[in-house]
Backbone as JSON Lines, residues from 0, in Angstrom:
{"i":0,"aa":"X","n":[81.82,138.25,114.75],"ca":[80.85,137.2,115.02],"c":[80.49,137.25,116.49]}
{"i":1,"aa":"X","n":[79.21,137.28,116.78],"ca":[78.79,137.12,118.16],"c":[78.4,135.67,118.41]}
{"i":2,"aa":"X","n":[77.63,135.09,117.5],"ca":[77.16,133.72,117.72],"c":[76.86,133.06,116.37]}
{"i":3,"aa":"X","n":[77.43,131.88,116.17],"ca":[77.12,131.08,114.99],"c":[76.41,129.83,115.46]}
{"i":4,"aa":"X","n":[75.26,129.57,114.85],"ca":[74.45,128.39,115.14],"c":[74.55,127.48,113.92]}
{"i":5,"aa":"X","n":[75.19,126.34,114.09],"ca":[75.53,125.49,112.95],"c":[74.95,124.1,113.15]}
{"i":6,"aa":"X","n":[74.42,123.53,112.07],"ca":[74.01,122.12,112.08],"c":[74.73,121.43,110.93]}
{"i":7,"aa":"X","n":[75.46,120.37,111.25],"ca":[76.02,119.46,110.25],"c":[75.09,118.26,110.22]}
{"i":8,"aa":"X","n":[74.65,117.86,109.03],"ca":[73.75,116.72,108.93],"c":[74.16,115.85,107.76]}
{"i":9,"aa":"X","n":[73.9,114.58,107.91],"ca":[74.26,113.64,106.86],"c":[73.91,112.23,107.27]}
{"i":10,"aa":"X","n":[74.79,111.33,106.9],"ca":[74.56,109.91,107.12],"c":[75.73,109.34,107.92]}
{"i":11,"aa":"X","n":[75.45,108.33,108.72],"ca":[76.5,107.68,109.49],"c":[77.62,107.2,108.58]}
{"i":12,"aa":"X","n":[78.85,107.47,108.95],"ca":[79.99,107.08,108.14],"c":[80.57,108.21,107.3]}
{"i":13,"aa":"X","n":[79.85,109.33,107.17],"ca":[80.36,110.45,106.39],"c":[81.3,111.34,107.19]}
{"i":14,"aa":"X","n":[81.32,111.18,108.49],"ca":[82.24,111.97,109.32],"c":[81.72,113.33,109.73]}
{"i":15,"aa":"X","n":[80.41,113.56,109.64],"ca":[79.89,114.89,110.0],"c":[80.08,115.18,111.49]}
{"i":16,"aa":"X","n":[79.95,114.16,112.33],"ca":[80.11,114.38,113.76],"c":[81.58,114.64,114.08]}
{"i":17,"aa":"X","n":[82.47,113.89,113.47],"ca":[83.9,114.13,113.67],"c":[84.27,115.55,113.24]}
{"i":18,"aa":"X","n":[83.76,115.99,112.1],"ca":[84.03,117.35,111.63],"c":[83.51,118.39,112.62]}
{"i":19,"aa":"X","n":[82.33,118.14,113.18],"ca":[81.76,119.07,114.15],"c":[82.61,119.16,115.42]}
{"i":20,"aa":"X","n":[83.1,118.02,115.88],"ca":[83.96,118.0,117.06],"c":[85.25,118.77,116.79]}
{"i":21,"aa":"X","n":[85.84,118.56,115.63],"ca":[87.07,119.27,115.25],"c":[86.83,120.77,115.21]}
{"i":22,"aa":"X","n":[85.72,121.19,114.62],"ca":[85.4,122.62,114.53],"c":[85.23,123.23,115.93]}
{"i":23,"aa":"X","n":[84.48,122.57,116.79],"ca":[84.25,123.1,118.13],"c":[85.55,123.17,118.93]}
{"i":24,"aa":"X","n":[86.37,122.12,118.85],"ca":[87.66,122.13,119.55],"c":[88.54,123.27,119.05]}
{"i":25,"aa":"X","n":[88.61,123.46,117.75],"ca":[89.43,124.52,117.17],"c":[88.97,125.89,117.66]}
{"i":26,"aa":"X","n":[87.66,126.09,117.72],"ca":[87.12,127.38,118.16],"c":[87.49,127.67,119.61]}
{"i":27,"aa":"X","n":[87.4,126.64,120.46],"ca":[87.66,126.84,121.89],"c":[89.16,126.93,122.18]}
{"i":28,"aa":"X","n":[89.9,125.94,121.7],"ca":[91.31,125.82,122.09],"c":[92.2,126.86,121.4]}
{"i":29,"aa":"X","n":[91.95,127.11,120.12],"ca":[92.87,127.96,119.36],"c":[92.32,129.32,118.96]}
{"i":30,"aa":"X","n":[91.01,129.53,119.15],"ca":[90.42,130.81,118.77],"c":[89.92,131.58,120.0]}
{"i":31,"aa":"X","n":[89.93,130.95,121.16],"ca":[89.5,131.62,122.39],"c":[88.01,131.89,122.46]}
{"i":32,"aa":"X","n":[87.21,131.11,121.75],"ca":[85.77,131.31,121.73],"c":[85.1,130.29,122.65]}
{"i":33,"aa":"X","n":[83.84,130.5,122.92],"ca":[83.03,129.52,123.62],"c":[82.38,128.65,122.55]}
{"i":34,"aa":"X","n":[82.27,127.35,122.81],"ca":[81.63,126.46,121.83],"c":[81.01,125.28,122.55]}
{"i":35,"aa":"X","n":[79.93,124.8,121.98],"ca":[79.26,123.58,122.44],"c":[78.97,122.75,121.2]}
{"i":36,"aa":"X","n":[79.17,121.46,121.32],"ca":[78.89,120.53,120.23],"c":[78.09,119.37,120.8]}
{"i":37,"aa":"X","n":[77.01,119.01,120.13],"ca":[76.22,117.84,120.53],"c":[75.84,117.09,119.27]}
{"i":38,"aa":"X","n":[75.46,115.83,119.45],"ca":[75.14,115.02,118.27],"c":[73.99,114.08,118.54]}
{"i":39,"aa":"X","n":[73.37,113.64,117.45],"ca":[72.36,112.59,117.53],"c":[72.54,111.68,116.33]}
{"i":40,"aa":"X","n":[72.26,110.41,116.56],"ca":[72.46,109.39,115.54],"c":[71.14,108.73,115.2]}
{"i":41,"aa":"X","n":[71.05,108.2,113.98],"ca":[69.92,107.36,113.63],"c":[70.14,105.97,114.2]}
{"i":42,"aa":"X","n":[69.22,105.08,113.94],"ca":[69.29,103.73,114.5],"c":[70.45,102.91,113.94]}
{"i":43,"aa":"X","n":[70.82,103.14,112.7],"ca":[71.89,102.35,112.06],"c":[73.25,102.99,112.32]}
{"i":44,"aa":"X","n":[74.27,102.15,112.54],"ca":[75.62,102.66,112.77],"c":[76.2,103.29,111.51]}
{"i":45,"aa":"X","n":[75.98,102.68,110.37],"ca":[76.43,103.21,109.09],"c":[75.19,103.42,108.21]}
{"i":46,"aa":"X","n":[75.07,104.6,107.66],"ca":[73.96,104.88,106.78],"c":[72.76,105.51,107.48]}
{"i":47,"aa":"X","n":[72.71,105.49,108.8],"ca":[71.62,106.13,109.52],"c":[71.82,107.63,109.55]}
{"i":48,"aa":"X","n":[70.77,108.35,109.82],"ca":[70.83,109.81,109.87],"c":[71.69,110.28,111.04]}
{"i":49,"aa":"X","n":[72.47,111.33,110.82],"ca":[73.26,111.94,111.89],"c":[73.05,113.45,111.85]}
{"i":50,"aa":"X","n":[73.15,114.03,113.02],"ca":[73.05,115.49,113.13],"c":[73.98,115.92,114.25]}
{"i":51,"aa":"X","n":[74.69,116.99,114.02],"ca":[75.53,117.55,115.06],"c":[75.28,119.06,115.11]}
{"i":52,"aa":"X","n":[75.0,119.54,116.31],"ca":[74.79,120.97,116.54],"c":[76.08,121.57,117.08]}
{"i":53,"aa":"X","n":[76.47,122.7,116.56],"ca":[77.64,123.41,117.05],"c":[77.24,124.87,117.28]}
{"i":54,"aa":"X","n":[77.5,125.35,118.46],"ca":[77.32,126.77,118.76],"c":[78.7,127.34,119.03]}
{"i":55,"aa":"X","n":[79.04,128.43,118.37],"ca":[80.31,129.12,118.6],"c":[79.96,130.57,118.88]}
{"i":56,"aa":"X","n":[80.49,131.07,119.99],"ca":[80.12,132.43,120.41],"c":[81.27,133.13,121.1]}
{"i":57,"aa":"X","n":[81.21,134.45,121.06],"ca":[82.16,135.27,121.81],"c":[81.69,135.41,123.26]}
{"i":58,"aa":"X","n":[80.4,135.22,123.49],"ca":[79.83,135.36,124.83],"c":[79.43,133.98,125.37]}
{"i":59,"aa":"X","n":[78.89,133.97,126.58],"ca":[78.46,132.71,127.2],"c":[77.35,132.06,126.39]}
{"i":60,"aa":"X","n":[77.31,130.74,126.42],"ca":[76.27,129.97,125.75],"c":[75.4,129.37,126.85]}
{"i":61,"aa":"X","n":[74.11,129.67,126.82],"ca":[73.21,129.22,127.88],"c":[72.33,128.05,127.48]}
{"i":62,"aa":"X","n":[72.23,127.76,126.21],"ca":[71.38,126.66,125.74],"c":[72.16,125.85,124.72]}
{"i":63,"aa":"X","n":[72.33,124.55,124.93],"ca":[73.26,123.76,124.11],"c":[72.73,123.22,122.79]}
{"i":64,"aa":"X","n":[71.55,123.59,122.38],"ca":[70.99,123.07,121.12],"c":[70.8,124.19,120.11]}
{"i":65,"aa":"X","n":[70.82,123.81,118.85],"ca":[70.55,124.76,117.78],"c":[69.11,124.55,117.32]}
{"i":66,"aa":"X","n":[68.29,125.57,117.48],"ca":[66.89,125.5,117.07],"c":[66.76,125.97,115.61]}
{"i":67,"aa":"X","n":[67.39,127.08,115.31],"ca":[67.3,127.67,113.97],"c":[68.71,128.05,113.53]}
{"i":68,"aa":"X","n":[69.39,127.14,112.81],"ca":[70.79,127.41,112.43],"c":[70.91,128.55,111.42]}
{"i":69,"aa":"X","n":[72.0,129.31,111.56],"ca":[72.31,130.27,110.49],"c":[73.27,129.65,109.49]}
{"i":70,"aa":"X","n":[73.8,128.45,109.81],"ca":[74.59,127.67,108.86],"c":[74.11,126.22,108.94]}
{"i":71,"aa":"X","n":[73.75,125.66,107.8],"ca":[73.33,124.27,107.72],"c":[74.15,123.58,106.64]}
{"i":72,"aa":"X","n":[74.77,122.46,107.01],"ca":[75.48,121.62,106.05],"c":[74.68,120.33,105.94]}
{"i":73,"aa":"X","n":[74.22,120.01,104.75],"ca":[73.47,118.78,104.51],"c":[74.22,117.94,103.48]}
{"i":74,"aa":"X","n":[74.6,116.74,103.89],"ca":[75.37,115.88,102.99],"c":[74.58,114.68,102.47]}
{"i":75,"aa":"X","n":[73.28,114.64,102.75],"ca":[72.4,113.64,102.14],"c":[71.07,114.31,101.79]}
{"i":76,"aa":"X","n":[70.36,113.71,100.87],"ca":[69.05,114.25,100.5],"c":[68.1,114.2,101.68]}
{"i":77,"aa":"X","n":[68.14,113.12,102.43],"ca":[67.27,112.98,103.6],"c":[67.52,114.1,104.61]}
{"i":78,"aa":"X","n":[68.8,114.4,104.88],"ca":[69.1,115.45,105.85],"c":[68.69,116.82,105.31]}
{"i":79,"aa":"X","n":[68.86,117.02,104.02],"ca":[68.42,118.28,103.41],"c":[66.91,118.44,103.56]}
{"i":80,"aa":"X","n":[66.18,117.37,103.2],"ca":[64.71,117.42,103.29],"c":[64.24,117.66,104.72]}
{"i":81,"aa":"X","n":[64.94,117.07,105.68],"ca":[64.55,117.19,107.08],"c":[64.9,118.54,107.67]}
{"i":82,"aa":"X","n":[66.11,119.03,107.42],"ca":[66.59,120.2,108.14],"c":[66.54,121.52,107.39]}
{"i":83,"aa":"X","n":[66.4,121.52,106.07],"ca":[66.39,122.8,105.35],"c":[65.26,123.73,105.81]}
{"i":84,"aa":"X","n":[64.11,123.22,106.24],"ca":[63.07,124.15,106.7],"c":[63.41,124.91,107.99]}
{"i":85,"aa":"X","n":[64.41,124.44,108.75],"ca":[64.69,125.11,110.03],"c":[65.76,126.18,109.93]}
{"i":86,"aa":"X","n":[66.37,126.35,108.75],"ca":[67.45,127.33,108.64],"c":[66.92,128.75,108.84]}
{"i":87,"aa":"X","n":[67.71,129.53,109.53],"ca":[67.37,130.93,109.79],"c":[67.31,131.69,108.46]}
{"i":88,"aa":"X","n":[66.29,132.53,108.25],"ca":[66.22,133.31,107.01],"c":[67.52,134.08,106.77]}
{"i":89,"aa":"X","n":[68.02,133.98,105.56],"ca":[69.27,134.64,105.19],"c":[70.51,133.84,105.55]}
{"i":90,"aa":"X","n":[70.33,132.62,106.07],"ca":[71.45,131.78,106.47],"c":[72.18,131.18,105.29]}
{"i":91,"aa":"X","n":[73.12,130.31,105.59],"ca":[73.93,129.64,104.58],"c":[73.61,128.16,104.58]}
{"i":92,"aa":"X","n":[73.33,127.61,103.41],"ca":[73.05,126.19,103.24],"c":[74.09,125.61,102.31]}
{"i":93,"aa":"X","n":[74.96,124.73,102.84],"ca":[76.04,124.11,102.07],"c":[75.7,122.65,101.81]}
{"i":94,"aa":"X","n":[75.76,122.25,100.53],"ca":[75.49,120.86,100.14],"c":[76.52,120.42,99.12]}
{"i":95,"aa":"X","n":[76.58,119.1,98.92],"ca":[77.37,118.52,97.84],"c":[76.38,118.02,96.79]}
{"i":96,"aa":"X","n":[76.46,118.51,95.54],"ca":[75.46,118.13,94.53],"c":[75.46,116.64,94.17]}
{"i":97,"aa":"X","n":[76.5,115.91,94.54],"ca":[76.51,114.46,94.31],"c":[75.43,113.79,95.14]}
{"i":98,"aa":"X","n":[75.18,114.33,96.32],"ca":[74.25,113.71,97.26],"c":[72.94,114.46,97.45]}
{"i":99,"aa":"X","n":[72.92,115.75,97.11],"ca":[71.75,116.57,97.41],"c":[71.32,117.36,96.18]}
{"i":100,"aa":"X","n":[70.04,117.24,95.87],"ca":[69.42,118.07,94.85],"c":[68.59,119.11,95.58]}
{"i":101,"aa":"X","n":[68.91,120.36,95.37],"ca":[68.18,121.43,96.04],"c":[66.81,121.52,95.41]}
{"i":102,"aa":"X","n":[65.8,121.32,96.25],"ca":[64.43,121.29,95.75],"c":[63.63,122.46,96.25]}
{"i":103,"aa":"X","n":[63.2,122.36,97.49],"ca":[62.35,123.4,98.04],"c":[63.13,124.71,98.14]}
{"i":104,"aa":"X","n":[62.43,125.78,97.92],"ca":[63.09,127.08,98.01],"c":[63.12,127.5,99.48]}
{"i":105,"aa":"X","n":[64.3,127.67,99.96],"ca":[64.52,128.07,101.34],"c":[65.14,129.46,101.32]}
{"i":106,"aa":"X","n":[64.73,130.31,102.25],"ca":[65.27,131.66,102.32],"c":[66.67,131.61,102.92]}
{"i":107,"aa":"X","n":[67.61,131.15,102.1],"ca":[69.0,131.02,102.52],"c":[69.88,131.09,101.28]}
{"i":108,"aa":"X","n":[71.15,131.35,101.5],"ca":[72.11,131.31,100.41],"c":[72.48,129.84,100.19]}
{"i":109,"aa":"X","n":[72.12,129.3,99.04],"ca":[72.42,127.91,98.7],"c":[73.79,127.84,98.03]}
{"i":110,"aa":"X","n":[74.66,127.0,98.55],"ca":[75.96,126.79,97.94],"c":[76.14,125.29,97.75]}
{"i":111,"aa":"X","n":[76.26,124.87,96.5],"ca":[76.48,123.46,96.17],"c":[77.9,123.32,95.62]}
{"i":112,"aa":"X","n":[78.75,122.62,96.35],"ca":[80.14,122.46,95.96],"c":[80.47,120.98,95.77]}
{"i":113,"aa":"X","n":[81.2,120.64,94.71],"ca":[81.52,119.23,94.41],"c":[82.67,118.7,95.3]}
{"i":114,"aa":"X","n":[82.43,118.7,96.59],"ca":[83.48,118.33,97.55],"c":[83.91,116.87,97.39]}
{"i":115,"aa":"X","n":[82.93,115.97,97.34],"ca":[83.26,114.54,97.23],"c":[84.01,114.26,95.92]}
{"i":116,"aa":"X","n":[83.52,114.84,94.85],"ca":[84.16,114.65,93.53],"c":[85.62,115.11,93.55]}
{"i":117,"aa":"X","n":[85.86,116.26,94.15],"ca":[87.24,116.78,94.21],"c":[88.14,115.91,95.07]}
{"i":118,"aa":"X","n":[87.6,115.42,96.2],"ca":[88.37,114.52,97.07],"c":[88.75,113.26,96.29]}
{"i":119,"aa":"X","n":[87.81,112.71,95.55],"ca":[88.09,111.47,94.81],"c":[89.05,111.71,93.66]}
{"i":120,"aa":"X","n":[88.96,112.87,93.0],"ca":[89.89,113.2,91.92],"c":[91.31,113.4,92.44]}
{"i":121,"aa":"X","n":[91.45,114.16,93.52],"ca":[92.76,114.59,94.0],"c":[93.4,113.63,95.0]}
{"i":122,"aa":"X","n":[92.59,113.04,95.89],"ca":[93.13,112.22,96.97],"c":[92.8,110.74,96.8]}
{"i":123,"aa":"X","n":[91.67,110.48,96.14],"ca":[91.23,109.12,95.83],"c":[90.84,108.3,97.06]}
{"i":124,"aa":"X","n":[90.54,108.95,98.17],"ca":[90.11,108.27,99.39],"c":[88.95,109.07,100.01]}
{"i":125,"aa":"X","n":[87.76,108.47,100.06],"ca":[86.6,109.22,100.58],"c":[86.65,109.51,102.07]}
{"i":126,"aa":"X","n":[87.59,108.92,102.79],"ca":[87.66,109.09,104.23],"c":[87.87,110.55,104.65]}
{"i":127,"aa":"X","n":[88.39,111.39,103.78],"ca":[88.63,112.8,104.13],"c":[87.58,113.76,103.55]}
{"i":128,"aa":"X","n":[86.47,113.21,103.09],"ca":[85.36,114.03,102.58],"c":[84.91,115.05,103.64]}
{"i":129,"aa":"X","n":[84.84,114.62,104.9],"ca":[84.39,115.51,105.96],"c":[85.36,116.68,106.19]}
{"i":130,"aa":"X","n":[86.64,116.44,106.03],"ca":[87.63,117.5,106.23],"c":[87.56,118.49,105.06]}
{"i":131,"aa":"X","n":[87.31,117.99,103.88],"ca":[87.1,118.87,102.72],"c":[85.87,119.75,102.95]}
{"i":132,"aa":"X","n":[84.8,119.15,103.47],"ca":[83.58,119.91,103.77],"c":[83.87,120.99,104.81]}
{"i":133,"aa":"X","n":[84.64,120.64,105.82],"ca":[85.01,121.61,106.86],"c":[85.81,122.76,106.25]}
{"i":134,"aa":"X","n":[86.74,122.44,105.37],"ca":[87.51,123.47,104.67],"c":[86.62,124.37,103.83]}
{"i":135,"aa":"X","n":[85.67,123.77,103.12],"ca":[84.75,124.56,102.29],"c":[83.94,125.53,103.15]}
{"i":136,"aa":"X","n":[83.47,125.05,104.29],"ca":[82.71,125.9,105.19],"c":[83.56,127.07,105.69]}
{"i":137,"aa":"X","n":[84.79,126.8,106.06],"ca":[85.68,127.86,106.55],"c":[86.02,128.82,105.41]}
{"i":138,"aa":"X","n":[86.24,128.29,104.21],"ca":[86.51,129.14,103.06],"c":[85.35,130.08,102.75]}
{"i":139,"aa":"X","n":[84.14,129.58,102.94],"ca":[82.94,130.4,102.69],"c":[82.69,131.43,103.78]}
{"i":140,"aa":"X","n":[82.92,131.05,105.03],"ca":[82.47,131.86,106.16],"c":[83.56,132.59,106.92]}
{"i":141,"aa":"X","n":[84.8,132.13,106.8],"ca":[85.91,132.67,107.61],"c":[85.58,132.56,109.11]}
{"i":142,"aa":"X","n":[84.84,131.55,109.48],"ca":[84.39,131.32,110.85],"c":[85.55,131.23,111.83]}
{"i":143,"aa":"X","n":[86.57,130.48,111.45],"ca":[87.81,130.4,112.22],"c":[88.97,130.28,111.24]}
{"i":144,"aa":"X","n":[90.17,130.32,111.76],"ca":[91.35,130.22,110.9],"c":[91.62,128.76,110.53]}
{"i":145,"aa":"X","n":[92.02,128.49,109.29],"ca":[92.34,127.11,108.88],"c":[93.45,126.5,109.74]}
{"i":146,"aa":"X","n":[94.38,127.34,110.2],"ca":[95.48,126.83,111.04],"c":[94.95,126.2,112.32]}
{"i":147,"aa":"X","n":[93.84,126.72,112.83],"ca":[93.25,126.16,114.05],"c":[92.74,124.74,113.8]}
{"i":148,"aa":"X","n":[92.16,124.52,112.64],"ca":[91.7,123.17,112.28],"c":[92.91,122.24,112.17]}
{"i":149,"aa":"X","n":[93.96,122.71,111.51],"ca":[95.17,121.88,111.36],"c":[95.76,121.49,112.71]}
{"i":150,"aa":"X","n":[95.76,122.43,113.65],"ca":[96.31,122.13,114.98],"c":[95.49,121.04,115.68]}
{"i":151,"aa":"X","n":[94.17,121.09,115.53],"ca":[93.33,120.05,116.13],"c":[93.59,118.72,115.43]}
{"i":152,"aa":"X","n":[93.69,118.73,114.11],"ca":[93.97,117.49,113.37],"c":[95.28,116.87,113.82]}
{"i":153,"aa":"X","n":[96.29,117.71,114.06],"ca":[97.6,117.19,114.48],"c":[97.53,116.46,115.82]}
{"i":154,"aa":"X","n":[96.57,116.85,116.66],"ca":[96.43,116.19,117.96],"c":[95.36,115.11,117.97]}
{"i":155,"aa":"X","n":[94.69,114.91,116.85],"ca":[93.55,114.0,116.81],"c":[93.79,112.76,115.95]}
{"i":156,"aa":"X","n":[94.46,112.94,114.83],"ca":[94.61,111.83,113.89],"c":[96.06,111.33,113.84]}
{"i":157,"aa":"X","n":[96.25,110.1,113.42],"ca":[97.63,109.59,113.29],"c":[98.44,110.4,112.28]}
{"i":158,"aa":"X","n":[99.72,110.53,112.56],"ca":[100.62,111.33,111.73],"c":[100.61,110.87,110.27]}
{"i":159,"aa":"X","n":[100.45,109.56,110.05],"ca":[100.44,109.02,108.68],"c":[99.31,109.59,107.83]}
{"i":160,"aa":"X","n":[98.25,110.11,108.47],"ca":[97.1,110.62,107.74],"c":[97.08,112.14,107.63]}
{"i":161,"aa":"X","n":[98.08,112.81,108.2],"ca":[98.09,114.28,108.21],"c":[98.16,114.88,106.81]}
{"i":162,"aa":"X","n":[99.03,114.38,105.95],"ca":[99.16,114.96,104.61],"c":[97.84,114.88,103.85]}
{"i":163,"aa":"X","n":[97.18,113.72,103.93],"ca":[95.91,113.53,103.24],"c":[94.85,114.5,103.79]}
{"i":164,"aa":"X","n":[94.79,114.67,105.09],"ca":[93.81,115.57,105.7],"c":[94.12,117.03,105.39]}
{"i":165,"aa":"X","n":[95.4,117.4,105.38],"ca":[95.77,118.78,105.03],"c":[95.38,119.08,103.59]}
{"i":166,"aa":"X","n":[95.62,118.12,102.7],"ca":[95.25,118.31,101.3],"c":[93.73,118.44,101.15]}
{"i":167,"aa":"X","n":[92.97,117.64,101.91],"ca":[91.5,117.72,101.86],"c":[91.02,119.07,102.39]}
{"i":168,"aa":"X","n":[91.62,119.55,103.48],"ca":[91.27,120.85,104.01],"c":[91.55,121.96,102.99]}
{"i":169,"aa":"X","n":[92.71,121.89,102.35],"ca":[93.06,122.88,101.32],"c":[92.11,122.83,100.13]}
{"i":170,"aa":"X","n":[91.73,121.62,99.71],"ca":[90.75,121.48,98.61],"c":[89.46,122.2,98.97]}
{"i":171,"aa":"X","n":[88.97,121.93,100.18],"ca":[87.74,122.56,100.63],"c":[87.86,124.07,100.74]}
{"i":172,"aa":"X","n":[88.97,124.53,101.31],"ca":[89.18,125.99,101.42],"c":[89.11,126.65,100.05]}
{"i":173,"aa":"X","n":[89.78,126.05,99.08],"ca":[89.78,126.6,97.72],"c":[88.38,126.62,97.11]}
{"i":174,"aa":"X","n":[87.63,125.53,97.31],"ca":[86.26,125.48,96.8],"c":[85.4,126.57,97.46]}
{"i":175,"aa":"X","n":[85.53,126.68,98.77],"ca":[84.71,127.67,99.51],"c":[85.07,129.1,99.15]}
{"i":176,"aa":"X","n":[86.35,129.38,99.04],"ca":[86.78,130.74,98.71],"c":[86.37,131.14,97.29]}
{"i":177,"aa":"X","n":[86.31,130.17,96.38],"ca":[85.96,130.45,94.99],"c":[84.46,130.59,94.78]}
{"i":178,"aa":"X","n":[83.67,130.12,95.75],"ca":[82.2,130.13,95.58],"c":[81.62,131.52,95.71]}
């Protein structure tokens, strides 16, 4: 990998920005890569549109925004409708079919994985949906090692929540690897 241009998009409260921060930290601290993460929020604290740009590179990063992502994660229909046209041709588009119906044909590999459904079946707490999504992305792309994500989680979240987050990461990894 020389450079990955990633956009996580969804709705406030889904944890897309938290997942982006975790991914960028893991890439820098445990993978020795350069990374930049930025975010933008909609007007509402919960339910408003959110977007987080992540650049991960082996070389220096000179511009902190993603113009044309080669990886797009859309966790709401609104974010899919807004951002799917900007994906780089041949890129990867990851969605959850509970929230997104793939409509327009985009020149990208579309992957729809039942991440939320699996989290609710196995863990029964939607709070780790974002970690499952992160696992699915890593399972699909091998962007970084899952252990790097776990190390960041260990320094970020309370110990009482580690088992639940590890299980969500493993669920996502399995979904992504099987896709």
